[in-house]
All heavy atoms as TSV, in Angstrom:
chain	resi	resn	atom	element	x	y	z
A	1	MET	N	N	83.250	106.522	96.576
A	1	MET	CA	C	84.393	105.630	96.566
A	1	MET	C	C	84.356	104.802	95.269
A	1	MET	O	O	83.328	104.200	94.917
A	1	MET	CB	C	84.312	104.688	97.803
A	1	MET	CG	C	85.472	103.802	97.949
A	1	MET	SD	S	86.391	104.184	99.354
A	1	MET	CE	C	87.409	102.738	99.450
A	2	PRO	N	N	85.441	104.755	94.539
A	2	PRO	CA	C	85.454	103.984	93.316
A	2	PRO	C	C	85.449	102.510	93.497
A	2	PRO	O	O	85.750	101.969	94.593
A	2	PRO	CB	C	86.748	104.444	92.624
A	2	PRO	CG	C	87.656	104.848	93.748
A	2	PRO	CD	C	86.699	105.386	94.802
A	3	LYS	N	N	85.140	101.752	92.441
A	3	LYS	CA	C	85.115	100.300	92.509
A	3	LYS	C	C	86.557	99.851	92.616
A	3	LYS	O	O	87.474	100.447	92.094
A	3	LYS	CB	C	84.468	99.745	91.305
A	3	LYS	CG	C	82.997	99.980	91.147
A	3	LYS	CD	C	82.515	99.296	89.881
A	3	LYS	CE	C	81.100	99.627	89.566
A	3	LYS	NZ	N	80.612	99.067	88.297
A	4	LEU	N	N	86.735	98.652	93.206
A	4	LEU	CA	C	88.060	98.051	93.268
A	4	LEU	C	C	88.150	96.891	92.284
A	4	LEU	O	O	87.214	96.210	92.019
A	4	LEU	CB	C	88.276	97.497	94.758
A	4	LEU	CG	C	88.246	98.477	95.842
A	4	LEU	CD1	C	88.237	97.800	97.200
A	4	LEU	CD2	C	89.462	99.475	95.756
A	5	LYS	N	N	89.342	96.713	91.757
A	5	LYS	CA	C	89.552	95.582	90.883
A	5	LYS	C	C	89.938	94.383	91.609
A	5	LYS	O	O	90.757	94.427	92.530
A	5	LYS	CB	C	90.678	95.943	89.844
A	5	LYS	CG	C	90.174	96.923	88.777
A	5	LYS	CD	C	91.058	96.755	87.533
A	5	LYS	CE	C	90.484	97.641	86.456
A	5	LYS	NZ	N	91.208	97.519	85.212
A	6	THR	N	N	89.340	93.214	91.239
A	6	THR	CA	C	89.667	91.991	91.864
A	6	THR	C	C	90.930	91.457	91.223
A	6	THR	O	O	91.107	91.528	89.997
A	6	THR	CB	C	88.540	90.962	91.629
A	6	THR	OG1	O	87.348	91.501	92.195
A	6	THR	CG2	C	88.766	89.637	92.264
A	7	HIS	N	N	91.811	90.834	92.055
A	7	HIS	CA	C	93.035	90.232	91.539
A	7	HIS	C	C	92.692	88.927	90.828
A	7	HIS	O	O	92.117	88.015	91.439
A	7	HIS	CB	C	93.983	90.002	92.705
A	7	HIS	CG	C	95.374	89.562	92.299
A	7	HIS	ND1	N	95.655	88.290	91.883
A	7	HIS	CD2	C	96.547	90.269	92.272
A	7	HIS	CE1	C	96.958	88.242	91.579
A	7	HIS	NE2	N	97.503	89.436	91.834
A	8	SER	N	N	93.033	88.825	89.560
A	8	SER	CA	C	92.641	87.676	88.694
A	8	SER	C	C	93.142	86.341	89.265
A	8	SER	O	O	92.458	85.322	89.171
A	8	SER	CB	C	93.111	87.843	87.299
A	8	SER	OG	O	92.504	88.969	86.747
A	9	GLY	N	N	94.384	86.311	89.742
A	9	GLY	CA	C	94.993	85.118	90.238
A	9	GLY	C	C	94.336	84.736	91.573
A	9	GLY	O	O	94.106	83.534	91.788
A	10	ALA	N	N	94.047	85.680	92.401
A	10	ALA	CA	C	93.486	85.429	93.716
A	10	ALA	C	C	92.038	84.877	93.606
A	10	ALA	O	O	91.643	84.001	94.385
A	10	ALA	CB	C	93.471	86.651	94.558
A	11	LYS	N	N	91.274	85.422	92.689
A	11	LYS	CA	C	89.861	84.987	92.540
A	11	LYS	C	C	89.746	83.494	92.171
A	11	LYS	O	O	88.774	82.859	92.438
A	11	LYS	CB	C	89.039	85.887	91.616
A	11	LYS	CG	C	89.334	85.739	90.158
A	11	LYS	CD	C	88.514	86.684	89.322
A	11	LYS	CE	C	88.932	86.698	87.918
A	11	LYS	NZ	N	88.283	87.777	87.149
A	12	LYS	N	N	90.800	82.986	91.486
A	12	LYS	CA	C	90.802	81.552	91.029
A	12	LYS	C	C	91.268	80.669	92.217
A	12	LYS	O	O	90.986	79.513	92.182
A	12	LYS	CB	C	91.711	81.390	89.809
A	12	LYS	CG	C	91.295	82.127	88.631
A	12	LYS	CD	C	92.349	82.195	87.575
A	12	LYS	CE	C	91.980	83.164	86.428
A	12	LYS	NZ	N	93.077	83.327	85.509
A	13	ARG	N	N	92.024	81.211	93.072
A	13	ARG	CA	C	92.729	80.376	94.125
A	13	ARG	C	C	92.034	80.380	95.461
A	13	ARG	O	O	92.226	79.408	96.243
A	13	ARG	CB	C	94.115	80.844	94.313
A	13	ARG	CG	C	95.003	80.495	93.159
A	13	ARG	CD	C	96.430	81.102	93.368
A	13	ARG	NE	N	97.358	80.615	92.314
A	13	ARG	CZ	C	97.493	81.129	91.146
A	13	ARG	NH1	N	96.717	82.197	90.751
A	13	ARG	NH2	N	98.385	80.633	90.291
A	14	PHE	N	N	91.257	81.415	95.799
A	14	PHE	CA	C	90.759	81.533	97.159
A	14	PHE	C	C	89.234	81.692	97.163
A	14	PHE	O	O	88.634	82.191	96.274
A	14	PHE	CB	C	91.356	82.774	97.882
A	14	PHE	CG	C	92.840	82.759	97.989
A	14	PHE	CD1	C	93.599	83.647	97.191
A	14	PHE	CD2	C	93.502	81.830	98.779
A	14	PHE	CE1	C	94.957	83.612	97.294
A	14	PHE	CE2	C	94.905	81.831	98.845
A	14	PHE	CZ	C	95.667	82.755	98.108
A	15	ASN	N	N	88.649	81.165	98.274
A	15	ASN	CA	C	87.243	81.336	98.562
A	15	ASN	C	C	87.052	81.738	100.031
A	15	ASN	O	O	87.859	81.347	100.898
A	15	ASN	CB	C	86.443	80.048	98.304
A	15	ASN	CG	C	86.194	79.817	96.847
A	15	ASN	OD1	O	85.730	80.742	96.149
A	15	ASN	ND2	N	86.512	78.629	96.344
A	16	LEU	N	N	86.002	82.504	100.293
A	16	LEU	CA	C	85.727	82.938	101.665
A	16	LEU	C	C	84.669	82.044	102.274
A	16	LEU	O	O	83.708	81.648	101.579
A	16	LEU	CB	C	85.300	84.353	101.743
A	16	LEU	CG	C	86.348	85.417	101.387
A	16	LEU	CD1	C	85.700	86.791	101.448
A	16	LEU	CD2	C	87.515	85.368	102.312
A	17	THR	N	N	84.824	81.676	103.482
A	17	THR	CA	C	83.799	80.902	104.218
A	17	THR	C	C	82.823	81.879	104.895
A	17	THR	O	O	83.095	83.075	104.959
A	17	THR	CB	C	84.431	80.017	105.305
A	17	THR	OG1	O	85.097	80.855	106.294
A	17	THR	CG2	C	85.415	79.034	104.660
A	18	LYS	N	N	81.728	81.376	105.431
A	18	LYS	CA	C	80.748	82.213	106.085
A	18	LYS	C	C	81.320	82.922	107.338
A	18	LYS	O	O	80.998	84.046	107.718
A	18	LYS	CB	C	79.542	81.397	106.531
A	18	LYS	CG	C	78.672	80.909	105.376
A	18	LYS	CD	C	77.804	82.036	104.813
A	18	LYS	CE	C	76.952	81.457	103.713
A	18	LYS	NZ	N	76.075	82.516	103.131
A	19	SER	N	N	82.248	82.211	107.993
A	19	SER	CA	C	82.915	82.748	109.212
A	19	SER	C	C	84.031	83.692	108.886
A	19	SER	O	O	84.648	84.237	109.773
A	19	SER	CB	C	83.406	81.592	110.081
A	19	SER	OG	O	84.380	80.851	109.403
A	20	GLY	N	N	84.357	83.899	107.566
A	20	GLY	CA	C	85.376	84.853	107.241
A	20	GLY	C	C	86.758	84.329	107.014
A	20	GLY	O	O	87.666	85.035	106.733
A	21	GLN	N	N	86.888	82.977	107.146
A	21	GLN	CA	C	88.180	82.353	106.885
A	21	GLN	C	C	88.422	82.275	105.344
A	21	GLN	O	O	87.464	82.283	104.601
A	21	GLN	CB	C	88.231	80.929	107.516
A	21	GLN	CG	C	88.371	80.892	108.982
A	21	GLN	CD	C	88.511	79.471	109.460
A	21	GLN	OE1	O	87.630	78.664	109.200
A	21	GLN	NE2	N	89.563	79.206	110.155
A	22	VAL	N	N	89.680	82.193	104.953
A	22	VAL	CA	C	90.023	82.053	103.546
A	22	VAL	C	C	90.411	80.604	103.270
A	22	VAL	O	O	91.321	80.074	103.833
A	22	VAL	CB	C	91.171	82.987	103.206
A	22	VAL	CG1	C	91.514	82.888	101.734
A	22	VAL	CG2	C	90.834	84.464	103.506
A	23	LYS	N	N	89.593	80.008	102.352
A	23	LYS	CA	C	89.868	78.580	101.992
A	23	LYS	C	C	90.784	78.619	100.795
A	23	LYS	O	O	90.663	79.396	99.875
A	23	LYS	CB	C	88.485	77.956	101.624
A	23	LYS	CG	C	88.417	76.502	101.899
A	23	LYS	CD	C	86.987	75.976	101.944
A	23	LYS	CE	C	86.311	76.160	100.644
A	23	LYS	NZ	N	85.061	75.329	100.547
A	24	ARG	N	N	91.700	77.608	100.788
A	24	ARG	CA	C	92.672	77.498	99.749
A	24	ARG	C	C	92.985	76.016	99.419
A	24	ARG	O	O	92.682	75.130	100.273
A	24	ARG	CB	C	94.029	78.206	100.082
A	24	ARG	CG	C	94.694	77.554	101.277
A	24	ARG	CD	C	96.087	78.070	101.457
A	24	ARG	NE	N	96.722	77.466	102.604
A	24	ARG	CZ	C	97.355	76.284	102.624
A	24	ARG	NH1	N	97.442	75.587	101.500
A	24	ARG	NH2	N	97.888	75.790	103.710
A	25	ALA	N	N	93.545	75.782	98.252
A	25	ALA	CA	C	93.968	74.375	97.929
A	25	ALA	C	C	95.429	74.250	98.382
A	25	ALA	O	O	96.151	75.257	98.614
A	25	ALA	CB	C	93.849	74.178	96.442
A	26	ARG	N	N	95.896	73.051	98.478
A	26	ARG	CA	C	97.233	72.767	98.901
A	26	ARG	C	C	98.185	72.769	97.667
A	26	ARG	O	O	97.711	72.437	96.577
A	26	ARG	CB	C	97.350	71.417	99.600
A	26	ARG	CG	C	96.661	71.447	100.932
A	26	ARG	CD	C	96.891	70.188	101.713
A	26	ARG	NE	N	96.031	70.141	102.866
A	26	ARG	CZ	C	96.303	70.610	104.036
A	26	ARG	NH1	N	97.435	71.285	104.253
A	26	ARG	NH2	N	95.508	70.497	105.075
A	27	ALA	N	N	99.401	73.103	97.884
A	27	ALA	CA	C	100.379	73.197	96.770
A	27	ALA	C	C	101.016	71.813	96.486
A	27	ALA	O	O	100.752	70.853	97.249
A	27	ALA	CB	C	101.470	74.206	97.179
A	28	PHE	N	N	101.787	71.732	95.445
A	28	PHE	CA	C	102.573	70.517	95.057
A	28	PHE	C	C	101.613	69.367	94.590
A	28	PHE	O	O	102.006	68.213	94.802
A	28	PHE	CB	C	103.490	70.057	96.178
A	28	PHE	CG	C	104.318	71.182	96.707
A	28	PHE	CD1	C	104.114	71.701	97.973
A	28	PHE	CD2	C	105.366	71.682	95.934
A	28	PHE	CE1	C	104.937	72.746	98.454
A	28	PHE	CE2	C	106.186	72.771	96.431
A	28	PHE	CZ	C	105.946	73.245	97.699
A	29	LYS	N	N	100.563	69.630	93.898
A	29	LYS	CA	C	99.642	68.558	93.465
A	29	LYS	C	C	99.478	68.601	91.938
A	29	LYS	O	O	98.630	67.920	91.393
A	29	LYS	CB	C	98.304	68.743	94.176
A	29	LYS	CG	C	97.275	67.683	93.964
A	29	LYS	CD	C	97.693	66.312	94.486
A	29	LYS	CE	C	96.600	65.264	94.394
A	29	LYS	NZ	N	96.406	64.787	93.071
A	30	SER	N	N	100.323	69.355	91.238
A	30	SER	CA	C	100.058	69.512	89.768
A	30	SER	C	C	100.818	68.516	88.929
A	30	SER	O	O	100.316	68.072	87.893
A	30	SER	CB	C	100.381	70.941	89.346
A	30	SER	OG	O	101.694	71.270	89.737
A	31	HIS	N	N	102.067	68.217	89.263
A	31	HIS	CA	C	102.883	67.278	88.407
A	31	HIS	C	C	103.923	66.575	89.229
A	31	HIS	O	O	104.020	66.874	90.429
A	31	HIS	CB	C	103.491	68.053	87.263
A	31	HIS	CG	C	104.429	69.089	87.653
A	31	HIS	ND1	N	105.808	68.978	87.562
A	31	HIS	CD2	C	104.239	70.323	88.207
A	31	HIS	CE1	C	106.372	70.112	88.008
A	31	HIS	NE2	N	105.476	70.903	88.444
A	32	ILE	N	N	104.647	65.681	88.627
A	32	ILE	CA	C	105.658	64.820	89.308
A	32	ILE	C	C	105.013	64.084	90.507
A	32	ILE	O	O	105.507	64.121	91.617
A	32	ILE	CB	C	106.929	65.605	89.741
A	32	ILE	CG1	C	107.337	66.530	88.633
A	32	ILE	CG2	C	108.059	64.618	90.028
A	32	ILE	CD1	C	108.506	67.443	89.048
A	33	LEU	N	N	103.891	63.417	90.210
A	33	LEU	CA	C	103.147	62.786	91.317
A	33	LEU	C	C	103.605	61.312	91.522
A	33	LEU	O	O	103.240	60.758	92.552
A	33	LEU	CB	C	101.700	62.815	91.025
A	33	LEU	CG	C	101.036	64.217	90.955
A	33	LEU	CD1	C	99.641	64.120	90.436
A	33	LEU	CD2	C	101.153	64.893	92.291
A	34	THR	N	N	104.355	60.780	90.583
A	34	THR	CA	C	104.791	59.361	90.718
A	34	THR	C	C	105.719	59.121	91.823
A	34	THR	O	O	105.620	58.074	92.520
A	34	THR	CB	C	105.418	58.841	89.419
A	34	THR	OG1	O	106.455	59.802	89.019
A	34	THR	CG2	C	104.402	58.751	88.299
A	35	LYS	N	N	106.569	60.062	92.151
A	35	LYS	CA	C	107.530	59.874	93.211
A	35	LYS	C	C	106.913	60.237	94.610
A	35	LYS	O	O	107.493	59.857	95.614
A	35	LYS	CB	C	108.786	60.716	92.995
A	35	LYS	CG	C	108.593	62.197	92.965
A	35	LYS	CD	C	109.936	62.901	92.898
A	35	LYS	CE	C	110.599	62.870	91.500
A	35	LYS	NZ	N	111.767	63.718	91.371
A	36	LYS	N	N	105.792	60.906	94.639
A	36	LYS	CA	C	105.123	61.189	95.881
A	36	LYS	C	C	104.231	60.027	96.259
A	36	LYS	O	O	103.506	59.541	95.412
A	36	LYS	CB	C	104.254	62.477	95.721
A	36	LYS	CG	C	105.067	63.716	95.436
A	36	LYS	CD	C	104.287	64.877	95.016
A	36	LYS	CE	C	105.167	65.995	94.517
A	36	LYS	NZ	N	104.477	66.991	93.766
A	37	ASP	N	N	104.285	59.604	97.521
A	37	ASP	CA	C	103.576	58.437	97.932
A	37	ASP	C	C	102.053	58.767	97.955
A	37	ASP	O	O	101.634	59.910	98.069
A	37	ASP	CB	C	104.091	57.876	99.260
A	37	ASP	CG	C	103.996	58.860	100.384
A	37	ASP	OD1	O	104.214	60.070	100.215
A	37	ASP	OD2	O	103.660	58.425	101.542
A	38	THR	N	N	101.252	57.710	97.937
A	38	THR	CA	C	99.811	57.822	97.823
A	38	THR	C	C	99.215	58.603	99.045
A	38	THR	O	O	98.316	59.425	98.804
A	38	THR	CB	C	99.135	56.430	97.779
A	38	THR	OG1	O	99.886	55.660	96.881
A	38	THR	CG2	C	97.741	56.512	97.276
A	39	LYS	N	N	99.772	58.370	100.230
A	39	LYS	CA	C	99.283	59.025	101.385
A	39	LYS	C	C	99.470	60.537	101.271
A	39	LYS	O	O	98.575	61.315	101.627
A	39	LYS	CB	C	100.046	58.527	102.638
A	39	LYS	CG	C	99.541	59.063	103.930
A	39	LYS	CD	C	100.393	58.442	105.079
A	39	LYS	CE	C	99.879	59.006	106.368
A	39	LYS	NZ	N	100.620	58.429	107.510
A	40	ARG	N	N	100.568	60.965	100.733
A	40	ARG	CA	C	100.891	62.355	100.545
A	40	ARG	C	C	99.946	63.027	99.562
A	40	ARG	O	O	99.380	64.121	99.778
A	40	ARG	CB	C	102.299	62.542	100.084
A	40	ARG	CG	C	102.778	63.960	99.965
A	40	ARG	CD	C	104.249	63.986	99.635
A	40	ARG	NE	N	104.675	65.315	99.264
A	40	ARG	CZ	C	105.863	65.594	98.728
A	40	ARG	NH1	N	106.753	64.615	98.557
A	40	ARG	NH2	N	106.219	66.786	98.402
A	41	THR	N	N	99.700	62.379	98.339
A	41	THR	CA	C	98.866	62.956	97.333
A	41	THR	C	C	97.375	62.988	97.799
A	41	THR	O	O	96.683	63.926	97.498
A	41	THR	CB	C	98.919	62.122	96.058
A	41	THR	OG1	O	98.690	60.746	96.313
A	41	THR	CG2	C	100.233	62.325	95.376
A	42	ARG	N	N	97.012	62.048	98.647
A	42	ARG	CA	C	95.676	62.039	99.165
A	42	ARG	C	C	95.471	63.235	100.133
A	42	ARG	O	O	94.452	63.904	100.235
A	42	ARG	CB	C	95.391	60.739	99.878
A	42	ARG	CG	C	93.962	60.297	100.008
A	42	ARG	CD	C	93.744	58.885	100.470
A	42	ARG	NE	N	94.604	58.420	101.496
A	42	ARG	CZ	C	95.441	57.437	101.379
A	42	ARG	NH1	N	95.641	56.786	100.238
A	42	ARG	NH2	N	96.187	57.083	102.417
A	43	ARG	N	N	96.512	63.469	100.916
A	43	ARG	CA	C	96.480	64.601	101.895
A	43	ARG	C	C	96.429	65.934	101.157
A	43	ARG	O	O	95.854	66.893	101.626
A	43	ARG	CB	C	97.716	64.467	102.811
A	43	ARG	CG	C	97.632	65.297	104.093
A	43	ARG	CD	C	98.710	64.918	105.069
A	43	ARG	NE	N	100.054	65.104	104.510
A	43	ARG	CZ	C	100.942	64.173	104.377
A	43	ARG	NH1	N	100.678	62.941	104.757
A	43	ARG	NH2	N	102.130	64.419	103.876
A	44	LEU	N	N	97.128	65.984	100.022
A	44	LEU	CA	C	97.180	67.246	99.196
A	44	LEU	C	C	95.803	67.577	98.560
A	44	LEU	O	O	95.582	68.698	98.186
A	44	LEU	CB	C	98.251	67.169	98.143
A	44	LEU	CG	C	99.701	67.093	98.670
A	44	LEU	CD1	C	100.620	66.809	97.459
A	44	LEU	CD2	C	100.046	68.388	99.335
A	45	ARG	N	N	94.910	66.581	98.478
A	45	ARG	CA	C	93.604	66.833	97.871
A	45	ARG	C	C	92.721	67.707	98.814
A	45	ARG	O	O	91.849	68.429	98.339
A	45	ARG	CB	C	92.832	65.493	97.680
A	45	ARG	CG	C	93.192	64.839	96.365
A	45	ARG	CD	C	92.343	63.574	96.177
A	45	ARG	NE	N	93.152	62.521	95.647
A	45	ARG	CZ	C	93.069	61.248	96.026
A	45	ARG	NH1	N	92.155	60.896	96.951
A	45	ARG	NH2	N	93.825	60.354	95.556
A	46	THR	N	N	92.915	67.572	100.104
A	46	THR	CA	C	92.064	68.240	101.060
A	46	THR	C	C	92.327	69.754	101.006
A	46	THR	O	O	93.384	70.219	100.710
A	46	THR	CB	C	92.310	67.746	102.462
A	46	THR	OG1	O	93.668	68.034	102.824
A	46	THR	CG2	C	92.076	66.274	102.627
A	47	THR	N	N	91.255	70.512	101.335
A	47	THR	CA	C	91.369	71.965	101.368
A	47	THR	C	C	92.046	72.387	102.653
A	47	THR	O	O	91.980	71.651	103.676
A	47	THR	CB	C	90.021	72.683	101.207
A	47	THR	OG1	O	89.173	72.125	102.193
A	47	THR	CG2	C	89.448	72.426	99.838
A	48	ALA	N	N	92.563	73.568	102.689
A	48	ALA	CA	C	93.207	74.148	103.864
A	48	ALA	C	C	92.714	75.582	104.029
A	48	ALA	O	O	92.008	76.112	103.171
A	48	ALA	CB	C	94.694	74.082	103.771
A	49	TYR	N	N	93.031	76.175	105.120
A	49	TYR	CA	C	92.762	77.572	105.357
A	49	TYR	C	C	93.989	78.434	105.368
A	49	TYR	O	O	95.015	77.964	105.819
A	49	TYR	CB	C	91.998	77.728	106.638
A	49	TYR	CG	C	90.686	77.062	106.684
A	49	TYR	CD1	C	90.505	75.800	107.295
A	49	TYR	CD2	C	89.589	77.483	105.970
A	49	TYR	CE1	C	89.327	75.138	107.306
A	49	TYR	CE2	C	88.389	76.840	105.937
A	49	TYR	CZ	C	88.235	75.635	106.620
A	49	TYR	OH	O	87.074	74.959	106.559
A	50	ALA	N	N	93.898	79.586	104.809
A	50	ALA	CA	C	95.048	80.552	104.760
A	50	ALA	C	C	95.447	80.903	106.145
A	50	ALA	O	O	94.656	80.952	107.061
A	50	ALA	CB	C	94.682	81.766	103.940
A	51	ASP	N	N	96.763	81.235	106.336
A	51	ASP	CA	C	97.247	81.601	107.624
A	51	ASP	C	C	96.697	82.950	108.025
A	51	ASP	O	O	96.396	83.842	107.170
A	51	ASP	CB	C	98.821	81.695	107.571
A	51	ASP	CG	C	99.405	81.727	108.916
A	51	ASP	OD1	O	99.300	80.770	109.709
A	51	ASP	OD2	O	100.061	82.790	109.183
A	52	VAL	N	N	96.628	83.200	109.290
A	52	VAL	CA	C	96.080	84.402	109.869
A	52	VAL	C	C	96.823	85.640	109.401
A	52	VAL	O	O	96.277	86.692	109.153
A	52	VAL	CB	C	96.095	84.390	111.422
A	52	VAL	CG1	C	95.527	85.632	112.057
A	52	VAL	CG2	C	95.379	83.156	111.910
A	53	THR	N	N	98.153	85.509	109.187
A	53	THR	CA	C	98.981	86.606	108.727
A	53	THR	C	C	98.701	86.998	107.274
A	53	THR	O	O	99.045	88.155	106.926
A	53	THR	CB	C	100.489	86.259	108.879
A	53	THR	OG1	O	100.725	85.039	108.145
A	53	THR	CG2	C	100.854	86.023	110.347
A	54	ASN	N	N	98.079	86.136	106.541
A	54	ASN	CA	C	97.824	86.432	105.093
A	54	ASN	C	C	96.345	86.847	104.829
A	54	ASN	O	O	96.071	87.341	103.734
A	54	ASN	CB	C	98.201	85.253	104.225
A	54	ASN	CG	C	99.629	84.879	104.351
A	54	ASN	OD1	O	100.503	85.758	104.475
A	54	ASN	ND2	N	99.888	83.628	104.345
A	55	ILE	N	N	95.440	86.615	105.733
A	55	ILE	CA	C	94.033	86.807	105.535
A	55	ILE	C	C	93.659	88.255	105.058
A	55	ILE	O	O	92.941	88.402	104.130
A	55	ILE	CB	C	93.204	86.357	106.772
A	55	ILE	CG1	C	93.278	84.831	106.879
A	55	ILE	CG2	C	91.770	86.881	106.656
A	55	ILE	CD1	C	92.554	84.296	108.126
A	56	GLU	N	N	94.269	89.200	105.741
A	56	GLU	CA	C	93.910	90.602	105.454
A	56	GLU	C	C	94.317	90.969	104.005
A	56	GLU	O	O	93.551	91.618	103.258
A	56	GLU	CB	C	94.676	91.503	106.438
A	56	GLU	CG	C	94.192	92.942	106.377
A	56	GLU	CD	C	94.951	93.840	107.358
A	56	GLU	OE1	O	95.374	93.336	108.408
A	56	GLU	OE2	O	95.086	95.058	107.082
A	57	THR	N	N	95.500	90.510	103.566
A	57	THR	CA	C	95.975	90.789	102.195
A	57	THR	C	C	95.118	90.112	101.162
A	57	THR	O	O	94.747	90.701	100.169
A	57	THR	CB	C	97.430	90.241	102.102
A	57	THR	OG1	O	98.255	90.738	103.169
A	57	THR	CG2	C	98.011	90.698	100.775
A	58	ILE	N	N	94.716	88.857	101.432
A	58	ILE	CA	C	93.887	88.103	100.452
A	58	ILE	C	C	92.509	88.748	100.329
A	58	ILE	O	O	91.992	88.850	99.237
A	58	ILE	CB	C	93.825	86.611	100.869
A	58	ILE	CG1	C	95.205	85.947	100.796
A	58	ILE	CG2	C	92.825	85.907	100.016
A	58	ILE	CD1	C	95.279	84.612	101.502
A	59	LYS	N	N	91.977	89.163	101.446
A	59	LYS	CA	C	90.646	89.794	101.459
A	59	LYS	C	C	90.639	91.064	100.616
A	59	LYS	O	O	89.645	91.426	100.006
A	59	LYS	CB	C	90.102	90.002	102.851
A	59	LYS	CG	C	89.617	88.750	103.499
A	59	LYS	CD	C	88.940	89.060	104.854
A	59	LYS	CE	C	88.378	87.791	105.418
A	59	LYS	NZ	N	87.780	88.026	106.740
A	60	LYS	N	N	91.761	91.813	100.626
A	60	LYS	CA	C	91.859	93.056	99.827
A	60	LYS	C	C	91.910	92.663	98.356
A	60	LYS	O	O	91.458	93.464	97.514
A	60	LYS	CB	C	93.164	93.807	100.235
A	60	LYS	CG	C	92.950	94.623	101.533
A	60	LYS	CD	C	94.241	95.327	101.849
A	60	LYS	CE	C	94.149	96.034	103.166
A	60	LYS	NZ	N	95.430	96.602	103.609
A	61	MET	N	N	92.474	91.517	98.055
A	61	MET	CA	C	92.590	91.118	96.594
A	61	MET	C	C	91.287	90.640	96.042
A	61	MET	O	O	91.048	90.684	94.851
A	61	MET	CB	C	93.676	90.018	96.436
A	61	MET	CG	C	95.037	90.541	96.656
A	61	MET	SD	S	96.325	89.423	96.053
A	61	MET	CE	C	96.374	88.215	97.262
A	62	ILE	N	N	90.369	90.139	96.887
A	62	ILE	CA	C	89.077	89.599	96.489
A	62	ILE	C	C	87.960	90.342	97.201
A	62	ILE	O	O	87.286	89.787	98.082
A	62	ILE	CB	C	88.938	88.087	96.595
A	62	ILE	CG1	C	89.407	87.615	97.969
A	62	ILE	CG2	C	89.662	87.377	95.517
A	62	ILE	CD1	C	89.148	86.122	98.280
A	63	PRO	N	N	87.779	91.611	96.961
A	63	PRO	CA	C	86.873	92.483	97.815
A	63	PRO	C	C	85.352	92.076	97.620
A	63	PRO	O	O	84.557	92.323	98.524
A	63	PRO	CB	C	87.092	93.895	97.286
A	63	PRO	CG	C	87.601	93.715	95.919
A	63	PRO	CD	C	88.424	92.437	95.959
A	64	TYR	N	N	84.963	91.519	96.493
A	64	TYR	CA	C	83.569	91.256	96.215
A	64	TYR	C	C	83.136	89.798	96.352
A	64	TYR	O	O	82.058	89.404	95.963
A	64	TYR	CB	C	83.174	91.763	94.841
A	64	TYR	CG	C	83.436	93.236	94.695
A	64	TYR	CD1	C	84.525	93.665	93.899
A	64	TYR	CD2	C	82.762	94.171	95.440
A	64	TYR	CE1	C	84.834	94.988	93.765
A	64	TYR	CE2	C	83.084	95.535	95.330
A	64	TYR	CZ	C	84.115	95.936	94.524
A	64	TYR	OH	O	84.430	97.284	94.414
A	65	LYS	N	N	84.033	88.951	96.902
A	65	LYS	CA	C	83.708	87.527	97.047
A	65	LYS	C	C	83.037	87.259	98.370
A	65	LYS	O	O	83.230	87.949	99.359
A	65	LYS	CB	C	85.002	86.669	96.946
A	65	LYS	CG	C	84.859	85.776	95.778
A	65	LYS	CD	C	86.054	84.823	95.732
A	65	LYS	CE	C	85.827	83.983	94.477
A	65	LYS	NZ	N	86.774	83.016	94.228
């Protein structure tokens, strides 16, 4: 079986946990932060887990992580 290529964008965005969940960062935290209230930006700092419907696809993109 040949080696698989890792998706460059996915390897920067996702990490796998020991239990097999896919860890991700939250969106909307890069710019235009002045109009977003402090509570919202603080909530966006926390990590989240990818939805069950996307886990299989993401794991195919990062086979060696």
